[in-house]
C-alpha positions as CSV (number, residue, x, y, z in Angstrom):
1,M,-17.5,-21.0,-12.3
2,P,-17.5,-17.4,-13.3
3,S,-15.4,-14.9,-10.6
4,Y,-17.3,-12.1,-8.6
5,E,-16.1,-8.5,-7.5
6,A,-18.2,-6.8,-5.5
7,V,-19.4,-2.9,-5.5
8,I,-19.5,-1.6,-2.6
9,G,-21.4,2.1,-1.4
10,L,-21.3,2.9,2.1
11,E,-24.1,5.7,3.2
12,V,-23.2,6.6,6.9
13,H,-24.8,9.1,9.2
14,V,-23.2,11.7,11.4
15,Q,-24.6,13.6,14.3
16,A,-24.0,16.7,14.2
17,R,-22.5,18.1,17.9
18,T,-24.5,21.9,17.8
19,E,-26.0,22.6,21.5
20,S,-29.6,22.9,20.1
21,K,-31.3,21.1,17.8
22,M,-31.9,20.9,13.4
23,F,-34.8,23.0,13.1
24,C,-35.7,24.1,17.0
25,S,-34.3,25.5,19.9
26,C,-34.3,22.0,21.8
27,A,-30.9,20.6,23.3
28,N,-29.2,18.3,21.3
29,R,-27.9,16.4,23.6
30,F,-27.3,13.1,24.5
31,G,-28.4,10.6,27.1
32,A,-31.1,12.7,28.9
33,E,-34.8,11.7,29.9
34,P,-36.2,10.1,27.3
35,N,-39.1,12.8,25.8
36,T,-38.3,16.1,28.1
37,L,-35.9,17.3,25.2
38,V,-38.8,18.2,22.6
39,C,-40.9,21.1,22.1
40,P,-43.5,21.2,19.5
41,V,-41.7,22.2,16.9
42,C,-39.4,18.4,16.5
43,M,-42.5,16.9,18.0
44,G,-43.8,18.4,14.6
45,Y,-47.4,19.9,16.2
46,P,-49.7,21.4,13.2
47,G,-49.3,25.2,12.8
48,V,-44.9,25.5,13.6
49,L,-42.7,26.7,11.2
50,P,-38.5,25.8,12.1
51,T,-35.7,27.5,11.6
52,P,-32.5,26.1,10.3
53,N,-29.2,25.9,12.6
54,R,-26.6,28.1,11.2
55,E,-23.8,26.0,13.1
56,A,-25.2,22.7,12.6
57,I,-24.7,24.6,8.2
58,R,-21.8,25.5,9.0
59,K,-20.5,21.8,10.2
60,I,-22.0,20.6,7.4
61,V,-19.8,22.9,5.3
62,T,-16.9,22.1,6.7
63,A,-17.0,18.3,6.6
64,G,-17.3,19.0,2.9
65,L,-14.0,20.8,1.9
66,M,-12.7,18.6,4.4
67,C,-13.4,15.8,2.1
68,S,-12.8,18.5,-1.0
69,C,-16.6,18.9,-2.2
70,D,-17.6,21.4,-4.3
71,I,-19.8,23.5,-1.9
72,Q,-22.6,25.0,-3.8
73,K,-24.2,27.9,-3.9
74,K,-27.4,27.6,-3.9
75,S,-28.9,24.9,-1.7
76,K,-32.7,23.9,-0.1
77,F,-34.2,21.9,2.2
78,D,-37.2,18.6,1.3
79,R,-40.1,16.6,2.3
80,K,-39.1,13.2,2.4
81,S,-42.4,11.2,3.2
82,Y,-42.6,7.7,4.9
83,F,-44.5,6.8,7.8
84,Y,-42.7,5.1,10.9
85,P,-43.2,5.5,14.4
86,D,-39.8,7.4,14.9
87,M,-40.9,10.3,12.4
88,P,-43.6,11.9,14.5
89,K,-44.6,14.5,11.4
90,N,-44.5,12.0,8.9
91,Y,-42.2,13.3,7.0
92,Q,-38.3,14.3,7.3
93,L,-36.8,17.5,6.5
94,T,-33.7,16.5,4.0
95,Q,-32.2,17.7,0.3
96,Y,-33.2,16.1,-2.0
97,D,-31.5,17.6,-4.9
98,M,-30.0,20.4,-4.1
99,P,-27.5,19.3,-1.4
100,F,-25.3,21.5,0.5
101,C,-21.9,19.3,-0.9
102,L,-21.0,17.3,-4.5
103,N,-18.9,15.1,-5.5
104,G,-15.5,15.1,-2.9
105,K,-13.3,12.5,-1.6
106,V,-11.7,10.0,0.8
107,H,-8.2,8.4,0.8
108,I,-7.7,5.3,1.8
109,S,-4.1,2.6,2.0
110,G,-1.9,1.5,4.3
111,V,-3.2,-2.1,5.7
112,G,-5.9,-3.1,6.1
113,F,-8.1,-4.5,8.7
114,S,-7.1,-7.8,8.3
115,G,-3.9,-7.2,7.9
116,E,-3.6,-7.1,3.6
117,P,-2.5,-4.7,2.4
118,L,-5.0,-2.1,0.6
119,P,-5.1,-0.4,-2.5
120,D,-3.7,3.2,-2.0
121,K,-6.2,4.7,-3.4
122,D,-9.9,7.9,-3.0
123,I,-12.7,6.6,-2.2
124,R,-15.2,9.1,-4.5
125,L,-18.1,11.2,-2.7
126,T,-21.3,11.3,-4.1
127,R,-22.5,14.0,-1.8
128,I,-23.0,15.3,1.6
129,H,-25.9,16.1,2.8
130,M,-27.9,17.5,6.0
131,E,-31.3,15.9,7.7
132,E,-32.8,16.1,10.6
133,D,-32.9,12.5,12.9
134,V,-35.1,10.7,13.9
135,A,-36.6,9.8,17.1
136,K,-35.5,6.6,18.8
137,L,-37.2,3.1,19.2
138,T,-36.6,0.8,22.1
139,H,-38.6,-2.2,21.5
140,F,-39.9,-4.6,24.7
141,G,-40.8,-7.6,23.6
142,T,-43.8,-7.1,22.4
143,H,-43.4,-3.7,23.3
144,S,-41.9,-0.9,21.5
145,G,-41.2,2.5,23.6
146,V,-40.3,6.1,21.4
147,D,-38.0,8.1,22.7
148,F,-38.3,12.1,21.1
149,N,-35.1,13.4,21.9
150,R,-33.6,12.5,18.5
151,A,-35.8,13.4,16.6
152,G,-34.7,16.8,15.0
153,V,-30.5,16.3,15.8
154,P,-28.5,17.7,13.0
155,L,-27.8,14.7,11.5
156,M,-25.1,14.8,8.1
157,E,-25.5,12.0,5.3
158,I,-22.2,10.5,3.3
159,V,-22.8,9.1,0.2
160,S,-19.8,7.9,-1.1
161,E,-19.8,5.8,-4.5
162,P,-19.5,2.9,-5.3
163,D,-15.8,2.6,-5.4
164,M,-15.2,-0.1,-3.1
165,R,-14.5,-3.6,-3.4
166,S,-14.0,-5.5,0.0
167,P,-14.8,-5.2,3.5
168,D,-11.1,-4.0,4.7
169,E,-11.8,-1.3,1.6
170,A,-14.6,-0.1,3.3
171,Y,-13.9,-0.4,6.7
172,A,-10.4,1.8,5.9
173,Y,-12.6,4.2,4.2
174,L,-15.1,4.6,7.9
175,T,-11.8,5.2,9.8
176,S,-10.3,7.9,7.4
177,L,-13.6,9.3,7.4
178,K,-14.3,9.4,11.4
179,Q,-10.6,11.2,11.8
180,I,-11.8,13.3,9.0
181,I,-15.0,14.1,10.8
182,Q,-13.8,14.3,15.4
183,Y,-10.3,16.1,13.0
184,A,-13.0,18.6,12.3
185,D,-14.6,19.3,15.9
186,I,-18.0,18.3,14.1
187,S,-18.8,15.2,16.1
188,D,-17.6,12.5,18.7
189,C,-18.6,9.8,15.6
190,D,-19.7,8.0,19.3
191,M,-21.5,5.1,17.5
192,E,-22.9,3.4,20.2
193,K,-24.4,6.8,21.1
194,G,-25.6,6.7,17.8
195,Q,-23.6,9.5,16.6
196,M,-22.6,7.5,13.7
197,R,-23.8,5.0,12.1
198,C,-23.7,3.2,8.6
199,D,-25.6,1.5,5.8
200,V,-23.6,-1.2,3.3
201,N,-25.5,-1.6,-0.5
202,I,-23.6,-3.8,-2.4
203,S,-23.4,-6.1,-4.9
204,L,-21.9,-9.1,-7.3
205,R,-20.3,-8.7,-10.7
206,E,-18.4,-11.0,-13.1
207,R,-14.6,-9.8,-12.8
208,G,-14.2,-7.3,-16.0
209,A,-18.3,-6.4,-16.4
210,E,-18.8,-2.9,-16.2
211,K,-22.8,-3.2,-15.1
212,F,-23.3,-3.6,-11.9
213,G,-26.0,-6.7,-9.9
214,T,-28.3,-6.3,-8.7
215,K,-28.0,-4.1,-5.2
216,V,-28.6,-4.8,-1.4
217,E,-28.6,-2.9,1.2
218,L,-27.3,-3.4,5.1
219,K,-28.6,-2.2,7.8
220,N,-28.1,-2.1,11.3
221,L,-24.5,-2.0,11.8
222,N,-23.1,-0.9,14.6
223,S,-19.6,-0.9,14.2
224,F,-17.0,-0.6,12.1
225,R,-16.6,-4.5,12.9
226,A,-20.1,-5.4,12.2
227,V,-19.5,-3.5,8.8
228,H,-16.4,-6.0,8.1
229,R,-18.7,-9.0,8.4
230,A,-21.4,-8.5,6.9
231,I,-19.9,-7.3,3.8
232,S,-18.1,-10.8,3.9
233,Y,-21.5,-12.8,4.8
234,E,-23.5,-10.9,2.0
235,I,-20.4,-11.5,-0.5
236,Q,-20.6,-15.3,0.2
237,R,-24.5,-15.4,0.3
238,Q,-25.3,-13.5,-2.6
239,I,-22.0,-16.2,-4.4
240,L,-23.7,-18.4,-3.1
241,V,-27.2,-17.9,-4.5
242,L,-25.3,-17.0,-8.0
243,N,-23.8,-19.9,-8.1
244,D,-26.5,-22.6,-7.2
245,G,-28.5,-20.5,-10.4
246,G,-30.7,-17.9,-8.3
247,V,-31.6,-14.5,-8.9
248,I,-30.0,-11.4,-5.7
249,E,-33.8,-9.9,-5.1
250,Q,-33.1,-6.0,-4.4
251,E,-33.9,-5.4,-1.0
252,T,-32.8,-3.7,2.4
253,R,-31.5,-6.7,5.2
254,G,-30.6,-7.0,8.5
255,W,-27.3,-7.4,10.4
256,N,-27.5,-9.9,13.5
257,D,-23.9,-9.4,15.3
258,D,-24.5,-12.3,17.8
259,S,-25.1,-14.8,14.6
260,G,-23.0,-13.4,12.0
261,E,-26.0,-13.4,9.5
262,S,-28.2,-11.3,7.8
263,Y,-31.8,-11.6,7.1
264,T,-34.4,-9.8,5.1
265,M,-36.2,-6.7,6.4
266,R,-38.3,-5.6,3.4
267,G,-38.1,-4.4,-0.2
268,K,-36.0,-1.3,-1.1
269,E,-37.6,1.8,-1.8
270,N,-37.1,3.9,-5.1
271,A,-36.3,7.7,-4.8
272,H,-40.4,8.1,-6.0
273,D,-41.6,6.3,-2.7
274,Y,-40.8,8.9,-0.9
275,R,-42.8,11.9,-2.7
276,Y,-40.0,14.2,-1.8
277,F,-41.1,18.0,-2.6
278,P,-39.3,20.7,-1.5
279,E,-40.0,22.2,1.8
280,P,-42.6,24.9,1.6
281,D,-42.0,26.4,4.9
282,L,-38.1,27.1,4.5
283,L,-35.8,29.5,2.7
284,P,-32.9,28.0,0.6
285,V,-29.3,29.0,1.8
286,I,-27.2,31.0,-0.7
287,F,-23.6,31.2,-0.4
288,T,-21.6,33.9,-1.8
289,D,-17.9,33.0,-2.3
290,E,-16.7,35.2,0.2
291,D,-19.1,32.5,2.5
292,I,-17.1,29.8,0.8
293,E,-13.1,31.4,1.7
294,N,-14.4,32.1,4.6
295,F,-15.6,28.9,5.5
296,K,-11.9,27.1,4.0
297,R,-10.2,30.0,5.6
298,N,-10.7,27.9,8.8
299,L,-10.5,24.4,8.2
300,P,-8.2,22.0,10.3
301,E,-5.5,20.6,9.5
302,L,-6.1,16.7,7.8
303,P,-5.5,13.3,9.8
304,E,-3.0,13.0,6.3
305,A,-1.8,16.2,7.2
306,R,-0.4,15.8,10.7
307,R,0.4,12.0,9.9
308,A,3.4,13.7,7.1
309,R,3.8,16.4,10.0
310,F,4.8,13.9,12.6
311,V,7.3,11.8,9.8
312,K,9.6,15.3,9.5
313,D,9.2,16.7,12.1
314,F,9.5,13.9,15.4
315,E,11.2,11.6,12.9
316,I,8.5,9.0,13.9
317,T,8.0,6.5,11.4
318,P,5.1,6.2,9.2
319,Y,3.6,3.2,11.6
320,D,3.9,5.5,14.6
321,A,2.4,8.0,12.7
322,Q,-1.0,5.9,11.7
323,V,-1.4,4.8,15.3
324,L,-0.6,7.9,17.1
325,T,-3.2,10.1,14.9
326,Q,-5.8,7.3,15.0
327,E,-7.9,9.3,17.4
328,K,-7.5,13.3,17.3
329,P,-7.5,13.0,21.4
330,C,-4.1,10.4,21.2
331,A,-2.5,12.9,18.1
332,E,-2.9,15.6,20.7
333,Y,-1.9,14.0,23.5
334,F,1.7,12.9,21.8
335,E,1.9,16.2,20.2
336,A,2.2,17.9,23.8
337,A,4.6,15.6,25.4
338,A,7.1,15.6,22.1
339,S,7.1,18.4,21.4
340,K,8.8,19.1,25.2
341,S,10.6,16.2,24.7
342,K,13.8,15.6,23.3
343,A,13.7,12.4,22.4
344,P,10.0,12.5,20.3
345,K,10.8,9.2,18.7
346,L,11.3,7.4,22.7
347,V,8.1,9.3,23.6
348,A,6.2,7.7,21.2
349,N,7.1,4.0,21.8
350,W,5.9,5.2,25.7
351,I,2.8,6.2,24.2
352,I,2.2,2.9,21.8
353,A,3.6,0.5,24.7
354,E,2.5,1.4,27.5
355,L,0.4,4.4,27.5
356,M,-2.1,2.5,25.2
357,R,-2.0,-0.9,26.9
358,E,-2.7,1.4,30.4
359,L,-6.0,3.7,29.3
360,A,-7.1,0.6,27.4
361,E,-7.0,-2.2,31.2
362,S,-8.5,1.2,33.3
363,G,-11.4,1.5,30.9
364,K,-9.9,5.7,30.3
365,D,-8.5,7.6,27.0
366,F,-6.2,10.4,26.0
367,T,-9.1,12.5,27.1
368,N,-9.4,11.2,30.9
369,C,-6.0,10.3,31.0
370,P,-4.5,10.4,33.9
371,L,-0.6,10.8,33.0
372,S,-0.1,14.3,31.6
373,P,1.7,14.7,28.6
374,E,4.5,16.9,30.3
375,N,5.3,14.3,32.9
376,L,5.9,12.1,30.0
377,A,8.2,13.9,29.0
378,E,10.1,14.4,31.7
379,M,10.8,11.5,32.8
380,V,11.4,10.9,28.7
381,D,13.5,12.9,28.7
382,L,15.3,11.1,32.0
383,I,15.8,7.7,30.3
384,H,17.2,9.9,27.5
385,N,20.3,11.6,29.6
386,G,20.4,8.1,31.6
387,T,19.8,9.8,34.8
388,I,17.1,6.5,34.5
389,N,17.1,3.3,32.4
390,G,14.2,2.0,30.9
391,K,14.1,-0.3,34.0
392,I,14.0,2.2,36.9
393,G,11.6,3.6,33.8
394,K,8.5,1.6,34.0
395,T,8.5,1.9,37.5
396,V,7.9,6.3,37.2
397,F,5.5,5.2,34.7
398,A,3.8,3.0,37.0
399,E,3.6,5.4,39.7
400,M,3.0,9.0,37.9
401,Y,-0.1,7.2,36.2
402,A,-1.2,6.3,39.5
403,T,-0.7,10.0,40.3
404,N,0.5,11.9,38.6
405,K,3.1,13.3,40.4
406,K,6.2,14.3,38.7
407,P,9.0,12.2,38.2
408,A,11.5,14.0,39.5
409,D,9.3,13.7,43.2
410,I,9.2,9.3,42.3
411,I,13.2,9.1,41.7
412,K,14.1,11.1,44.3
413,E,11.1,9.4,46.8
414,K,11.7,6.6,46.0
415,G,15.8,6.7,45.0
416,L,15.8,5.8,41.7
417,V,18.4,7.4,40.6
418,Q,20.5,5.0,38.3
419,V,24.2,4.1,39.3
420,S,26.6,5.6,36.2
421,D,29.9,5.5,37.8
422,E,32.3,2.8,37.2
423,G,34.0,2.4,40.7
424,A,30.3,1.0,42.2
425,I,29.2,-0.5,39.9
426,L,32.6,-2.8,39.2
427,K,32.1,-4.6,42.6
428,F,28.3,-5.8,41.1
429,V,30.3,-6.5,38.3
430,E,33.1,-8.3,40.2
431,E,31.1,-10.5,42.3
432,A,28.6,-11.8,39.7
433,I,31.9,-12.7,38.1
434,A,32.9,-14.3,41.4
435,A,30.1,-16.4,42.2
436,N,30.0,-17.8,38.6
437,P,32.6,-20.0,37.3
438,T,30.8,-22.6,34.9
439,Q,29.5,-19.7,33.0
440,V,32.7,-17.8,32.7
441,Q,34.3,-21.0,31.3
442,Q,31.0,-20.5,29.1
443,Y,32.0,-17.7,28.0
444,K,36.1,-18.1,27.3
445,D,34.0,-21.3,24.8
446,G,33.6,-19.2,22.9
447,R,29.2,-18.6,23.8
448,K,29.1,-14.9,24.2
449,N,26.0,-14.1,24.6
450,V,26.3,-15.5,28.3
451,V,27.7,-11.4,29.2
452,Q,23.8,-11.3,28.9
453,F,23.3,-13.5,32.5
454,F,25.9,-11.6,34.0
455,V,23.9,-8.3,32.9
456,G,21.4,-9.8,34.6
457,Q,23.1,-10.7,37.9
458,V,24.5,-7.4,38.0
459,M,20.9,-5.3,37.6
460,K,19.2,-7.7,39.8
461,A,22.6,-6.8,42.8
462,S,22.3,-3.8,41.9
463,R,18.3,-3.7,42.0
464,G,17.6,-1.8,38.6
465,K,20.1,1.1,39.4
466,A,22.9,0.7,37.4
467,N,23.5,1.6,33.4
468,P,23.2,-1.3,31.4
469,Q,25.4,0.4,29.0
470,T,28.4,0.2,32.1
471,V,27.4,-3.1,33.2
472,L,28.0,-4.1,29.7
473,K,30.7,-2.8,28.8
474,L,33.0,-3.3,32.4
475,L,31.3,-6.8,32.1
476,T,33.4,-7.2,28.6
477,E,36.7,-5.8,29.7
478,K,36.9,-7.9,32.2
479,L,35.7,-11.1,30.7
480,D,38.0,-11.4,27.7
481,A,40.9,-10.0,30.3
């Protein structure tokens, strides 16, 4: 049997976060009552004229620059004709042959979704163009409803080259792209709200061959995990077809996440099917060199650059930096806490091991975290300087998360200051040794790890307040005497 290689390209749609829609003044807002954020322009009434949204155009140029795209000095809008209930005008305002952004790249590296190492590579971008979103269809058994609130919302389409070769690479590309978009404050990329949507183009070819196989498009992918599963399934489906002597048909397939299978939706359209032509009611958009330089001057820090800075400035590990920069609010929280602490690495540990778990269990995230970064930094410093130990820290942390009280106040209220005085601890040490002669003999016989049993006994007797380092020192001295 021949060995096959997957060739994968992605088309990602991202809603730009703006006050109004792309070509009218209707509010761009999720969650309103159906068909309440509409007007004659976005409903496609005869005789109306569109007006481009300046902020949406700024955001697409920003996205292009963040992805190293070439910004075109002259761009235009086009009409893409098709007839479907979600398109009120029977055409979509989009860009065909003169988009805002051409070329570009998104870098991937590290470990993939499945735990396997990823190649360190750039995924090339073909283009990023701006268009208007369509209405939302909701199906109720044999009936369907159409909500035009979404019609006309500014939508960026980010088209990659077919540079990905595995589900892991596609997942990593989407993750990196989402980070870039969020860090640039272009969109929240909430897939549950339809703010980020993805279509996959996938074909197979024999390893070593240059010519691509027949392309199949996958739709209805509502999460990055669904993209990973759908690509894995489609690769195996196409291998089975080819190994059985069949032919891959160019088509659009849907993805059923419940059954874990793809299904035929329709034959794939080509560009000529859409009858593209320049939008007669909109002038071309012209940028000068000065315009583009102004866009560049206002670019935010890239996620990769922030990871490198965290490793350098806060002396955390690359793994910690990767975890802490997955979401922009988390990165901002860590930086706010670490910059106020004398132990940034310890701050990273508490965020990753404790705070992320608490947030997940309480259904919150870093945008509505009840624990301030200043209070976390103060608690970490109290552990770092020996005022409290890690065990007491967990008690203080839980109380801070519940009340957002200052750690010093919690320690004072509950009497949780760590005991470091050797005289006070020595009493607990001597009592533990006297009460456990069997373990003392085991220690004398060479089982040195028994000392941890005694540490536990002393910590229990001191209600967790004894300094563990002092406890271990005194125990070792007494047991070795």
